[in-house]
C-alpha positions as a printed Julia matrix, in Angstrom:
60×3 Matrix{Float64}:
 -39.72  -65.18  -85.08
 -43.1   -63.47  -84.57
 -44.88  -66.87  -85.15
 -42.92  -68.58  -82.25
 -43.77  -65.65  -80.18
 -47.44  -65.9   -80.82
 -47.46  -69.69  -80.28
 -45.58  -69.28  -76.85
 -47.89  -66.61  -75.87
 -50.93  -68.64  -76.67
 -49.62  -71.62  -74.86
 -49.08  -69.37  -71.81
 -52.53  -67.98  -71.92
 -53.99  -71.36  -72.25
 -51.97  -72.68  -69.24
 -52.97  -69.7   -67.02
 -56.61  -70.01  -68.15
 -56.45  -73.72  -67.16
 -54.79  -72.9   -63.95
 -57.39  -70.48  -62.89
 -60.42  -72.7   -63.53
 -59.03  -75.97  -62.36
 -60.75  -77.36  -59.2
 -58.8   -77.63  -55.85
 -61.23  -78.69  -53.15
 -63.68  -81.37  -52.23
 -67.18  -81.36  -53.75
 -70.24  -81.61  -51.2
 -70.33  -81.05  -47.58
 -67.17  -80.74  -45.72
 -66.46  -82.97  -42.53
 -64.52  -81.72  -39.63
 -61.61  -84.02  -38.38
 -62.12  -85.95  -35.32
 -61.34  -84.0   -32.13
 -62.12  -80.78  -33.87
 -63.97  -77.99  -32.04
 -65.15  -76.5   -35.17
 -67.52  -74.54  -35.27
 -67.14  -72.39  -32.1
 -67.94  -68.89  -31.24
 -65.39  -66.21  -31.21
 -63.9   -65.29  -28.8
 -64.18  -68.54  -26.59
 -66.55  -67.53  -23.7
 -64.0   -69.18  -21.25
 -61.46  -66.56  -22.27
 -63.94  -63.43  -21.57
 -63.11  -61.28  -18.64
 -66.35  -59.86  -16.84
 -66.39  -56.08  -16.82
 -65.79  -54.21  -13.6
 -68.55  -53.26  -11.47
 -67.92  -49.34  -12.43
 -68.36  -50.31  -15.94
 -71.73  -51.87  -15.71
 -73.0   -49.02  -13.62
 -71.93  -46.47  -16.21
 -73.44  -48.55  -19.22
 -77.04  -47.76  -18.24
């Protein structure tokens, strides 16, 4: 019984090691899909609200 447990443990460890080092992605430079706005600055400039005039006077 112990021999079966050792074999099962070895198989599980080998499977875990293989899964952890398996490749999952594309090699080389990635290309953005057509129509993508990547890269962009965050937050988008058009969503920014200008500061109140009172805040700009106190900032100095």
